[in-house]
C-alpha positions as CSV (number, residue, x, y, z in Angstrom):
1,X,2.9,-18.5,10.6
2,X,0.1,-15.8,11.5
3,X,-3.4,-17.5,12.6
4,X,-5.8,-16.6,9.5
5,X,-7.7,-13.5,11.4
6,X,-4.6,-12.0,12.1
7,X,-3.6,-11.9,8.6
8,X,-6.6,-11.2,7.2
9,X,-7.0,-8.1,9.4
10,X,-3.7,-6.9,8.9
11,X,-3.9,-7.2,5.1
12,X,-7.1,-4.9,5.3
13,X,-5.0,-2.2,8.0
14,X,-2.4,-2.1,5.0
15,X,-5.2,-1.8,2.2
16,X,-6.8,1.1,4.0
17,X,-3.3,2.6,5.1
18,X,-2.5,2.8,1.1
19,X,-5.9,4.3,0.1
20,X,-4.8,6.8,2.4
21,X,-1.6,7.2,1.1
22,X,-3.4,8.0,-2.0
23,X,-5.7,9.9,-0.8
24,X,-2.6,12.0,1.0
25,X,-0.7,12.5,-2.5
26,X,-4.1,13.8,-3.9
27,X,-4.4,16.2,-1.2
28,X,-0.9,17.6,-1.2
29,X,0.3,17.2,-4.9
30,X,-3.1,16.9,-7.2
31,X,-2.3,14.0,-8.7
32,X,-2.6,10.2,-8.0
33,X,-0.2,8.3,-9.4
34,X,3.1,9.5,-11.1
35,X,5.2,6.8,-12.8
36,X,8.3,8.7,-13.0
37,X,8.2,9.0,-8.9
38,X,8.6,5.4,-8.9
39,X,12.0,5.2,-10.2
40,X,12.8,8.6,-8.4
41,X,15.7,7.7,-5.4
42,X,14.2,9.2,-2.6
43,X,10.9,8.2,-0.5
44,X,7.8,9.0,-2.2
45,X,3.9,8.4,-2.3
46,X,3.8,6.1,-4.7
47,X,6.9,3.6,-3.6
48,X,5.0,3.5,-0.4
49,X,1.6,2.8,-1.9
50,X,3.1,0.0,-4.1
51,X,4.6,-1.5,-0.7
52,X,1.5,-1.0,0.9
53,X,-0.4,-3.4,-1.7
54,X,2.2,-5.6,-2.2
55,X,1.8,-5.8,1.8
56,X,-1.8,-6.5,1.6
57,X,-2.4,-8.9,-1.3
58,X,0.5,-11.1,0.2
59,X,-1.0,-10.8,3.9
60,X,-4.3,-11.8,2.3
61,X,-3.4,-14.5,0.0
62,X,-5.0,-17.7,1.1
63,X,-2.3,-20.3,1.6
64,X,-3.6,-23.8,1.4
């Protein structure tokens, strides 16, 4: 198990990275989220965003 402070910092960093992925998507493609790109077999911004958000939420979840 990771210490609580480290988990929260990693959660924050991954959330910031997710936002940066969305910003990059807007700059490169002109839109924020295309649901079709989620089922596209190649690696897309949308898949990276979902992965980072899920990781951030998992790390930020308080375990009691």
